LOVEXNU-949243 format. One record per atom (N, C-alpha, C, O, CB): residue in one letter; x, z, y. Coordinates in steps of 0.001 Angstrom, whole numbers, padded with zeros to 6 digits, always signed. Glycine has a CB too. Layout:
// residues N
AXZY ...
END
This chain:
// residues 143
M+033703+046744+129011 M+034399+045713+128269 M+035205+046339+127140 M+035287+045793+126040 M+035307+044898+129195 R+035794+047484+127427 R+036624+048152+126437 R+035782+048586+125233 R+036226+048493+124089 R+037332+049365+127064 H+034532+049073+125512 H+033644+049490+124430 H+033209+048303+123586 H+033079+048408+122366 H+032422+050208+124991 L+032983+047162+124253 L+032575+045967+123553 L+033669+045510+122587 L+033382+045137+121449 L+032237+044859+124548 T+034909+045539+123040 T+036026+045142+122197 T+036131+046061+120989 T+036362+045601+119871 T+037335+045153+122992 R+035961+047357+121213 R+036047+048315+120117 R+034922+048078+119109 R+035142+048164+117901 R+035989+049756+120655 R+033718+047780+119603 R+032590+047523+118703 R+032809+046261+117884 R+032508+046226+116691 R+031293+047406+119496 V+033329+045235+118524 V+033581+043981+117826 V+034620+044197+116743 V+034453+043710+115625 V+034042+042889+118805 R+035700+044924+117055 R+036731+045200+116053 R+036163+046020+114901 R+036462+045749+113738 R+037916+045937+116691 T+035343+047024+115219 T+034749+047863+114182 T+033839+047029+113293 T+033879+047152+112069 T+033965+049032+114807 G+033019+046181+113908 G+032134+045316+113137 G+032904+044333+112283 G+032508+044033+111157 G+031203+044569+114057 A+034009+043831+112819 A+034832+042884+112080 A+035466+043543+110860 A+035763+042866+109876 A+035914+042301+112986 L+035674+044840+110915 L+036241+045558+109772 L+035173+045948+108757 L+035428+045940+107553 L+036977+046801+110247 I+033999+046285+109228 I+032957+046782+108335 I+032402+045679+107439 I+032207+045910+106246 I+031832+047407+109142 V+032145+044510+107967 V+031533+043433+107183 V+032397+043045+105987 V+031875+043015+104873 V+031291+042211+108065 P+033687+042747+106148 P+034486+042402+104969 P+034587+043569+103974 P+034618+043356+102762 P+035888+041969+105401 L+034636+044787+104490 L+034701+045950+103621 L+033439+046074+102786 L+033518+046356+101591 L+034919+047214+104439 A+032296+045874+103384 A+031030+045943+102657 A+030951+044844+101607 A+030503+045086+100486 A+029846+045836+103625 L+031382+043639+101962 L+031372+042544+101001 L+032309+042810+099832 L+031998+042466+098692 L+031753+041247+101682 A+033453+043420+100111 A+034404+043742+099048 A+033819+044771+098091 A+034077+044718+096889 A+035719+044261+099642 C+033039+045700+098610 C+032414+046721+097757 C+031321+046115+096888 C+031132+046543+095750 C+031831+047856+098612 L+030605+045131+097402 L+029500+044529+096662 L+029963+043483+095657 L+029281+043258+094658 L+028523+043905+097621 A+031076+042852+095885 A+031545+041775+095025 A+031772+042213+093575 A+031347+041492+092673 A+032819+041209+095583 P+032425+043369+093294 P+032625+043741+091893 P+031315+043951+091138 P+031224+043587+089966 P+033455+044996+091814 A+030301+044528+091780 A+029019+044757+091111 A+028346+043429+090790 A+027757+043274+089720 A+028094+045628+091985 A+028427+042476+091702 A+027817+041176+091468 A+028572+040401+090397 A+027960+039663+089625 A+027768+040373+092762 A+029883+040556+090339 A+030693+039839+089367 A+030454+040347+087950 A+030527+039562+087005 A+032163+039960+089721 Q+030171+041637+087775 Q+029981+042206+086450 Q+028795+041603+085726 Q+028865+041384+084517 Q+029810+043689+086548 D+027714+041331+086428 D+026519+040831+085747 D+026197+039387+086129 D+025052+038947+086022 D+025331+041721+086066 G+027194+038673+086565 G+026987+037276+086911 G+026274+037081+088231 G+025808+035979+088521 G+026222+036604+085838 G+026176+038137+089045 G+025555+038030+090357 G+024049+038201+090342 G+023406+038019+091376 G+025887+036720+090956 A+023460+038546+089195 A+022004+038638+089111 A+021452+039958+089634 A+020319+039996+090114 A+021567+038447+087689 A+022206+041023+089556 A+021683+042342+089923 A+021432+042461+091418 A+020422+043032+091827 A+022646+043428+089479 L+022309+041947+092217 L+022166+042092+093653 L+020895+041421+094174 L+020134+042069+094893 L+023378+041518+094349 P+020630+040160+093848 P+019377+039569+094326 P+018148+040270+093761 P+017155+040417+094473 P+019329+038100+093967 A+018183+040703+092518 A+017039+041397+091935 A+016798+042716+092649 A+015651+043085+092901 A+017257+041636+090435 A+017869+043430+092978 A+017734+044699+093690 A+017168+044466+095087 A+016320+045227+095553 A+019095+045421+093777 R+017632+043421+095748 R+017113+043099+097079 R+015642+042724+097010 R+014851+043141+097856 R+017918+041957+097710 A+015274+041941+096008 A+013879+041536+095867 A+012986+042751+095622 A+011895+042843+096183 A+013727+040524+094721 A+013447+043682+094787 A+012661+044888+094511 A+012515+045733+095768 A+011432+046245+096052 A+013313+045716+093390 A+013603+045881+096524 A+013544+046669+097759 A+012614+046007+098770 A+011853+046690+099455 A+014955+046840+098363 F+012672+044680+098864 F+011806+043960+099799 F+010348+044116+099388 F+009484+044338+100237 F+012189+042465+099862 K+010068+044003+098094 K+008689+044130+097614 K+008145+045523+097914 K+006988+045661+098311 K+008612+043844+096099 D+008970+046562+097727 D+008523+047923+098013 D+008175+048087+099485 D+007209+048774+099816 D+009598+048932+097612 K+008937+047476+100362 K+008693+047623+101797 K+007471+046837+102244 K+006793+047227+103195 K+009910+047173+102586 T+007188+045738+101568 T+006085+044892+102011 T+004797+045115+101229 T+003744+044615+101624 T+006482+043456+101909 S+004863+045849+100134 S+003638+046056+099363 S+002692+046968+100138 S+003106+047914+100809 S+003957+046659+097967 K+001424+046651+100018 K+000414+047402+100745 K-000504+048081+099750 K-000671+047629+098617 K-000387+046486+101697 A-001082+049157+100190 A-002089+049811+099368 A-003303+048887+099302 A-003565+048152+100254 A-002473+051225+099942 P-004042+048911+098206 P-005239+048064+098133 P-006195+048386+099275 P-006337+049538+099685 P-005951+048246+096779 L-006832+047367+099766 L-007755+047522+100881 L-009141+047825+100323 L-009737+046992+099641 L-007777+046245+101778 H-009645+049008+100612 H-010965+049421+100143 H-011852+049643+101360 H-011842+050717+101961 H-010883+050714+099260 L-012624+048612+101720 L-013521+048715+102866 L-014936+049013+102381 L-015407+048441+101398 L-013495+047413+103708 S-015588+049901+103077 S-016990+050192+102765 S-017862+049098+103380 S-017376+048270+104150 S-017410+051611+103296 D-019128+049098+103044 D-020050+048128+103636 D-020134+048312+105149 D-020262+047342+105896 D-021447+048261+103008 T-020061+049564+105591 T-020076+049860+107031 T-018837+049265+107697 T-018930+048675+108773 T-020139+051394+107281 D-017670+049420+107052 D-016428+048859+107592 D-016510+047335+107658 D-016074+046733+108639 D-015220+049292+106733 R-017058+046717+106637 R-017195+045254+106624 R-018096+044784+107764 R-017834+043758+108392 R-017760+044776+105269 T-019155+045541+108021 T-020047+045209+109130 T-019304+045312+110457 T-019468+044462+111332 T-021279+046134+109133 K-018490+046352+110603 K-017696+046520+111834 K-016744+045347+112024 K-016589+044851+113140 K-016900+047845+111795 V-016106+044898+110946 V-015178+043768+111032 V-015945+042519+111469 V-015522+041820+112390 V-014462+043528+109665 S-017058+042243+110817 S-017852+041054+111166 S-018284+041074+112623 S-018211+040056+113312 S-019083+040953+110268 Q-018731+042228+113092 Q-019176+042341+114479 Q-018009+042226+115455 Q-018159+041657+116536 Q-019903+043664+114693 A-016847+042764+115080 A-015685+042738+115979 A-015170+041320+116211 A-014674+041014+117295 A-014565+043603+115414 V-015280+040455+115208 V-014761+039097+115360 V-015862+038076+115643 V-015575+036886+115780 V-014005+038695+114113 A-017109+038520+115732 A-018240+037602+115939 A-018109+036799+117231 A-018437+035612+117248 A-019549+038382+115958 A-017646+037406+118290 A-017546+036724+119580 A-016356+035766+119650 A-016319+034886+120509 A-017440+037745+120691 D-015387+035936+118750 D-014207+035063+118755 D-014584+033672+118254 D-015208+033524+117203 D-013073+035663+117880 D-014201+032673+119010 D-014476+031293+118618 D-013302+030796+117774 D-012513+029960+118215 D-014702+030374+119876 T-013204+031321+116562 T-012063+030992+115707 T-012492+030379+114374 T-011679+030273+113456 T-011233+032236+115452 E-013743+029979+114259 E-014221+029352+113017 E-013382+028114+112727 E-013157+027286+113609 E-015737+028977+113119 V-012924+027996+111490 V-012136+026832+111092 V-013055+025617+111057 V-014099+025629+110405 V-011449+027058+109703 T-012651+024573+111769 T-013390+023314+111719 T-012529+022313+110962 T-011301+022401+110972 T-013749+022789+113163 F-013166+021386+110323 F-012428+020427+109502 F-012284+019077+110191 F-012022+018064+109542 F-013118+020247+108164 K-012456+019069+111507 K-012300+017838+112283 K-010834+017558+112596 K-010442+016414+112827 K-013102+017925+113580 L-010036+018615+112598 L-008617+018459+112912 L-007861+017903+111710 L-008200+018183+110560 L-008009+019804+113350 K-006857+017133+111991 K-006042+016534+110933 K-005371+017626+110080 K-005241+017473+108866 K-004971+015594+111546 T-004949+018721+110716 T-004239+019776+109989 T-005147+020586+109072 T-004671+021138+108080 T-003566+020703+110966 T-006436+020671+109373 T-007335+021486+108553 T-008218+020648+107623 T-008909+021205+106769 T-008211+022335+109449 K-008206+019344+107773 K-009067+018483+106951 K-008786+018657+105461 K-009708+018608+104646 K-008877+017017+107345 S-007535+018856+105105 S-007176+018996+103690 S-007723+020287+103078 S-007817+020391+101855 S-005661+018958+103531 A-008082+021258+103894 A-008587+022542+103393 A-010104+022536+103221 A-010680+023559+102850 A-008184+023668+104338 Q-010754+021423+103478 Q-012210+021361+103434 Q-012767+021680+102046 Q-013856+022244+101938 Q-012678+019989+103869 S-012055+021338+101007 S-012552+021582+099645 S-012226+023003+099154 S-012652+023389+098065 S-011952+020551+098678 F-011491+023767+099932 F-011119+025130+099520 F-012351+026022+099503 F-013105+026077+100475 F-010040+025722+100468 E-012544+026712+098400 E-013633+027683+098270 E-013041+029085+098290 E-012330+029458+097356 E-014455+027445+096960 P-013310+029868+099321 P-012704+031197+099419 P-013225+032171+098369 P-014416+032195+098057 P-012947+031766+100791 S-012311+032968+097833 S-012665+034055+096918 S-011563+035100+097004 S-010424+034776+097341 S-012848+033537+095438 I-011888+036330+096708 I-010909+037411+096779 I-009798+037140+095776 I-010052+036850+094607 I-011574+038790+096508 G-008565+037239+096252 G-007397+036980+095418 G-006871+035567+095534 G-005747+035292+095114 G-007722+037263+093999 A-007666+034657+096100 A-007226+033268+096263 A-006221+033167+097407 A-006281+033925+098375 A-008436+032336+096524 T-005312+032233+097280 T-004335+031964+098330 T-004904+030885+099239 T-005334+029830+098773 T-002955+031529+097733 I-004903+031159+100542 I-005446+030185+101483 I-004483+028999+101608 I-003274+029166+101447 I-005696+030841+102871 P-005005+027814+101892 P-004121+026656+102097 P-003151+026902+103253 P-003473+027600+104214 P-004953+025384+102369 K-001984+026325+103141 K-000939+026526+104154 K-001358+026035+105539 K-000836+026508+106549 K+000332+025814+103731 S-002286+025102+105589 S-002709+024571+106887 S-003578+025556+107666 S-003779+025378+108867 S-003467+023272+106691 L-004094+026587+107007 L-004928+027585+107679 L-004067+028763+108100 L-003340+029332+107285 L-006083+028057+106760 K-004146+029122+109349 K-003343+030218+109898 K-004245+031387+110273 K-005166+031223+111073 K-002534+029745+111130 P-003990+032579+109697 P-004822+033742+110043 P-004612+034177+111491 P-003549+033960+112071 P-004515+034912+109103 H-005632+034787+112055 H-005601+035330+113412 H-005419+036840+113324 H-005737+037451+112304 H-006903+034968+114201 A-004908+037434+114390 A-004779+038892+114460 A-006155+039508+114659 A-006993+038975+115387 A-003819+039315+115606 L-006370+040629+114006 L-007625+041357+114193 L-007622+042018+115566 L-006558+042385+116064 L-007830+042419+113071 P-008791+042178+116190 P-008848+042803+117525 P-008304+044233+117506 P-008566+044989+116571 P-010294+042808+118047 R-007561+044592+118523 R-006944+045929+118626 R-007952+047076+118494 R-007686+048023+117754 R-006220+046056+119954 P-009105+047027+119185 P-010048+048145+119043 P-010475+048362+117586 P-010687+049496+117156 P-011283+047899+119909 L-010598+047275+116843 L-010962+047395+115430 L-009839+048057+114631 L-010097+048891+113763 L-011287+046011+114840 I-008607+047687+114923 I-007462+048276+114219 I-007345+049759+114536 I-006997+050553+113661 I-006157+047549+114599 Y-007631+050143+115774 Y-007599+051570+116125 Y-008676+052337+115362 Y-008472+053485+114969 Y-007789+051760+117647 E-009814+051697+115159 E-010906+052350+114451 E-010688+052347+112934 E-011047+053302+112245 E-012222+051667+114788 L-010098+051264+112425 L-009828+051134+110989 L-008346+050829+110789 L-007983+049668+110600 L-010716+050016+110345 P-007484+051842+110827 P-006033+051619+110763 P-005561+050923+109488 P-004476+050341+109481 P-005325+052930+110888 A-006336+050965+108426 A-005939+050297+107182 A-005824+048781+107381 A-005185+048102+106578 A-006952+050608+106062 L-006430+048254+108431 L-006413+046813+108690 L-005217+046352+109519 L-005085+045156+109776 L-007676+046416+109387 R-004356+047251+109938 R-003314+046878+110894 R-002337+045830+110365 R-001740+045108+111163 R-002552+048099+111299 N-002154+045722+109059 N-001210+044751+108507 N-001892+043490+107985 N-001310+042749+107193 N-000414+045388+107396 Y-003111+043249+108425 Y-003861+042097+107933 Y-004303+041200+109080 Y-004312+041612+110240 Y-005076+042557+107130 G-004663+039984+108745 G-005221+039047+109694 G-006590+038619+109186 G-007081+039137+108183 G-004283+037824+109900 Y-007200+037671+109888 Y-008516+037204+109444 Y-008672+035715+109713 Y-007985+035132+110551 Y-009637+037991+110147 L-009585+035132+108982 L-010014+033756+109187 L-011527+033729+109119 L-012134+034458+108334 L-009381+032792+108134 K-012129+032898+109932 K-013564+032643+109813 K-013682+031249+109207 K-013334+030244+109828 K-014321+032753+111221 L-014181+031221+107982 L-014217+029974+107230 L-015520+029884+106458 L-015853+030783+105685 L-013012+029868+106277 K-016253+028805+106665 K-017501+028543+105940 K-018471+029724+106024 K-019046+030148+105022 K-017198+028227+104476 H-018637+030237+107230 H-019561+031329+107538 H-019198+032631+106827 H-020062+033467+106562 H-020967+030928+107166 Q-017930+032787+106528 Q-017397+034012+105942 Q-016249+034506+106816 Q-015548+033706+107436 Q-016922+033777+104471 V-016059+035820+106866 V-014879+036397+107497 V-013956+036799+106356 V-014323+037609+105504 V-015239+037633+108439 L-012769+036233+106345 L-011798+036500+105292 L-010712+037411+105828 L-010130+037118+106873 L-011191+035189+104752 I-010423+038503+105148 I-009306+039370+105513 I-008109+038872+104706 I-008157+038800+103478 I-009620+040913+105228 I-007039+038531+105414 I-005888+037861+104809 I-004642+038744+104899 I-004371+039353+105934 I-005631+036502+105495 D-003894+038801+103803 D-002571+039417+103822 D-001618+038342+104341 D-001386+037355+103643 D-002137+039960+102381 P-001056+038501+105548 P-000239+037434+106129 P+001079+037182+105392 P+001673+036114+105544 P+000057+037763+107557 M+001537+038140+104603 M+002783+037937+103847 M+002559+037034+102633 M+003401+036190+102327 M+003355+039290+103392 T+001442+037205+101949 T+001182+036446+100723 T+000157+035335+100924 T+000013+034464+100066 T+000706+037379+099632 H-000557+035355+102052 H-001631+034402+102361 H-002782+034499+101354 H-003495+033523+101120 H-001077+032971+102381 K-002955+035673+100769 K-004048+035899+099819 K-005229+036558+100528 K-005057+037323+101478 K-003571+036777+098633 I-006412+036250+100054 I-007634+036856+100579 I-007787+038214+099902 I-007877+038290+098676 I-008900+035937+100332 V-007817+039290+100696 V-007943+040623+100125 V-009359+041173+100231 V-009713+042115+099523 V-006983+041563+100803 D-010173+040592+101112 D-011572+040986+101236 D-012290+039878+101999 D-011672+039104+102731 D-011724+042378+101963 M-013589+039820+101814 M-014373+038827+102554 M-015780+039353+102742 M-016278+040142+101939 M-014394+037459+101820 M-016406+038909+103803 M-017754+039339+104157 M-018447+038228+104924 M-017778+037370+105500 M-017724+040644+104990 P-019773+038224+104946 P-020474+037204+105733 P-020245+037404+107232 P-020049+038525+107703 P-021979+037233+105424 E-020274+036304+107960 E-020149+036382+109414 E-021374+037070+109991 E-022484+036918+109480 E-019972+034974+110033 A-021161+037834+111068 A-022295+038461+111774 A-023034+037376+112534 A-022420+036446+113056 A-021816+039601+112750 S-024335+037496+112594 S-025154+036492+113300 S-025155+036749+114786 S-025788+036010+115540 S-026595+036493+112776 
END
């Protein structure tokens, strides 16, 4: 209990002190620098290297998700609005479509895929960046 009280007091002192240090910098430029700096830092942490899959890698992805019954159907009320969407690399998927996690064995074999998800849509396997909802690669579904 004594340690908890000390931690709470320490935390109660640190937060106002940190805010006091940041306030003058934000006041000098009208408060624009702090959000811009945060946005830049966030972008650096979330940016990914471009995904360069070989034809062999694409085949492995298609085969790894072939058994999964995750094909998007347009019978559901939530996905009906996405029926007119035509997938292409760089396109943003409709908000009603939710990517699935790639199978673990595939991620172990192709670690570059660990930060991506996938969708099976219109007989295509789409590799999706879950942060931006953009299609970064696509390949035909395995038969």
